[in-house]
C-alpha positions as CSV (number, residue, x, y, z in Angstrom):
1,M,0.0,0.0,0.0
2,Y,1.2,3.5,-0.9
3,W,2.0,5.9,1.9
4,Y,0.0,8.8,0.4
5,K,-3.2,6.6,0.5
6,R,-2.5,5.7,4.1
7,Y,-2.0,9.3,5.3
8,P,-4.3,11.5,3.2
9,L,-4.1,14.4,5.7
10,L,-0.3,14.4,5.7
11,T,-0.3,14.2,1.9
12,T,-2.7,17.1,1.5
13,S,-0.7,19.2,4.0
14,L,2.5,18.5,2.2
15,I,1.1,19.5,-1.2
16,L,-0.4,22.7,0.3
17,L,2.9,23.5,2.1
18,L,4.9,23.0,-1.2
19,G,2.4,25.1,-3.1
20,I,2.7,28.0,-0.6
21,A,6.5,27.8,-0.6
22,S,6.6,28.1,-4.4
23,C,4.6,31.4,-4.3
24,K,7.7,33.4,-3.3
25,R,7.7,36.9,-4.6
26,D,10.8,37.9,-6.6
27,S,12.1,41.1,-5.1
28,N,13.6,42.1,-8.5
29,A,10.4,41.6,-10.3
30,A,9.8,43.9,-13.3
31,S,6.2,44.6,-12.1
32,D,7.6,47.0,-9.4
33,T,9.0,49.3,-12.1
34,K,6.8,51.9,-13.7
35,V,7.8,52.3,-17.4
36,F,5.1,55.0,-18.0
37,F,3.5,57.7,-16.0
38,D,1.7,56.1,-13.0
39,I,-1.9,56.9,-13.8
40,K,-3.3,54.5,-11.2
41,G,-1.1,55.9,-8.4
42,Y,-1.8,59.4,-9.4
43,F,-5.6,59.0,-9.4
44,E,-5.6,56.9,-6.2
45,A,-3.6,59.7,-4.4
46,D,-5.8,62.4,-5.9
47,S,-9.0,60.5,-4.9
48,A,-7.7,60.4,-1.3
49,R,-6.9,64.1,-1.4
50,L,-10.3,65.0,-2.9
51,T,-12.1,62.8,-0.4
52,K,-10.4,64.6,2.5
53,A,-11.0,68.1,0.9
54,N,-14.6,67.3,0.1
55,P,-15.1,70.0,-2.6
56,L,-18.5,71.1,-3.9
57,V,-18.8,69.9,-7.5
58,T,-21.3,71.0,-10.1
59,K,-21.9,67.7,-11.9
60,T,-23.7,67.5,-15.2
61,V,-24.7,64.2,-16.7
62,I,-25.9,64.2,-20.4
63,H,-27.4,61.0,-21.7
64,N,-28.4,61.1,-25.4
65,K,-28.5,64.9,-25.3
66,I,-30.7,65.1,-22.1
67,P,-28.9,67.0,-19.4
68,E,-29.2,66.9,-15.6
69,T,-27.2,69.1,-13.3
70,Q,-26.7,69.0,-9.5
71,K,-24.3,70.5,-7.0
72,V,-22.9,67.6,-5.0
73,H,-20.2,66.5,-2.6
74,I,-18.7,63.4,-4.1
75,Q,-18.6,60.7,-1.4
76,D,-16.3,58.2,-3.2
77,W,-13.8,59.8,-5.5
78,G,-12.2,56.4,-6.2
79,T,-15.4,55.3,-7.9
80,E,-16.0,58.7,-9.5
81,L,-12.5,58.6,-11.2
82,S,-12.4,54.8,-11.7
83,L,-12.4,55.0,-15.5
84,F,-9.2,57.1,-15.2
85,I,-7.6,54.5,-12.8
86,E,-8.6,51.6,-15.1
87,S,-6.7,53.4,-18.0
88,D,-3.3,52.7,-16.4
89,I,-0.9,51.2,-18.9
90,N,1.9,50.2,-16.5
91,R,1.7,46.4,-16.9
92,P,4.9,44.5,-17.4
93,S,3.5,42.8,-20.5
94,W,2.8,46.2,-22.1
95,K,6.2,47.8,-21.6
96,D,6.8,47.7,-25.4
97,S,3.2,48.3,-26.4
98,Y,3.2,52.1,-26.4
99,D,5.2,54.8,-28.3
100,V,6.3,57.6,-26.1
101,S,6.8,61.2,-27.4
102,K,7.8,64.3,-25.4
103,A,7.5,67.9,-26.5
104,E,8.2,70.6,-24.1
105,N,6.0,69.9,-21.1
106,V,3.7,67.4,-22.9
107,I,4.2,63.6,-22.9
108,S,2.1,61.3,-25.1
109,Y,1.7,57.6,-25.1
110,T,0.2,56.0,-28.2
111,A,-0.7,52.3,-28.4
112,K,1.1,50.3,-31.1
113,D,-1.7,47.6,-31.0
114,P,-5.2,48.7,-32.0
115,T,-6.7,46.1,-29.8
116,L,-5.5,47.6,-26.5
117,K,-8.2,49.5,-24.6
118,T,-6.2,52.6,-23.8
119,Q,-5.2,53.9,-27.2
120,R,-3.7,57.3,-26.3
121,I,-2.7,59.3,-23.2
122,V,-1.6,63.0,-23.3
123,I,-0.3,64.6,-20.2
124,K,0.7,68.3,-19.7
125,M,3.2,68.7,-16.8
126,E,4.5,71.8,-15.2
127,N,7.0,71.7,-12.3
128,D,6.5,67.9,-12.0
129,K,2.7,68.4,-11.5
130,V,-0.1,67.4,-13.8
131,K,-1.7,70.4,-15.4
132,W,-4.1,68.4,-17.4
133,M,-4.5,64.9,-18.8
134,T,-6.6,63.4,-21.7
135,I,-7.1,59.6,-22.2
136,F,-8.6,58.0,-25.2
137,N,-10.0,54.5,-24.8
138,H,-11.5,52.2,-27.4
139,T,-13.1,48.7,-27.0
140,K,-14.7,46.8,-29.8
141,N,-16.0,43.2,-30.0
142,I,-18.8,41.3,-31.7
143,V,-21.5,42.8,-29.4
144,Y,-20.5,46.4,-28.8
145,E,-18.1,49.2,-29.4
146,N,-17.1,51.9,-26.9
147,N,-15.2,55.1,-27.5
148,E,-14.2,57.1,-24.4
149,K,-12.5,60.4,-23.9
150,L,-11.4,61.2,-20.4
151,T,-10.2,64.7,-19.5
152,Y,-8.9,65.7,-16.1
153,I,-7.7,69.2,-14.9
154,P,-6.8,69.0,-11.2
155,D,-9.0,71.1,-8.9
156,S,-10.9,72.4,-11.9
157,T,-12.7,69.9,-14.2
158,Y,-13.1,66.3,-15.1
159,I,-15.0,65.2,-18.2
160,I,-16.0,61.7,-19.2
161,S,-17.4,61.3,-22.7
162,R,-18.5,57.9,-24.0
163,K,-20.2,56.8,-27.2
164,Q,-21.4,53.2,-26.9
165,S,-22.8,51.3,-29.9
166,V,-24.5,48.0,-29.0
167,R,-25.9,45.7,-31.7
168,I,-29.6,45.4,-31.5
169,L,-29.9,48.3,-28.9
170,G,-28.3,51.1,-30.9
171,T,-26.1,53.9,-29.9
172,N,-26.0,55.8,-26.6
173,T,-23.9,58.9,-25.8
174,Y,-22.9,59.9,-22.3
175,R,-21.0,62.9,-21.0
176,I,-20.3,63.6,-17.3
177,T,-18.8,66.9,-16.5
178,G,-17.6,67.9,-13.0
179,L,-16.7,71.5,-12.2
180,F,-15.0,72.1,-8.9
181,K,-16.2,75.1,-6.9
């Protein structure tokens, strides 16, 4: 009789222990290195700052040309700016997927692959601070196509524009504008 059949608990524990031991993180891993501007880190930090400051925002939502405006205090800036955070291009597998161009205080990242969601990012910097940022996202599959333009001007404005075309359902346009007071 085989020992692993005789001691199933020991066998399971040994396999689990070996599995955990093999999950050692490489301290020199490339994933720790940011090749491009850290959009995720920037917006997570700005979300925390805005949550603490709790500014009054005039928020206008336009859905298929029908507007609605309210003055609000945004409770969860992480959720409000999540489309910006999700546009981060700092993944190790994408380090060669974007062309980078710099001109004066503007840096641009342009996707080499048309199937990547984030197609273009343009950032204007002054004194190592973001003055404005625009992100262009595009997703297309057999069911739908999304085009997004995200613009962020710190402590001034954020704009989220989206055109979504869904087979059978048609096209919807959305625009969310937040003006800081």
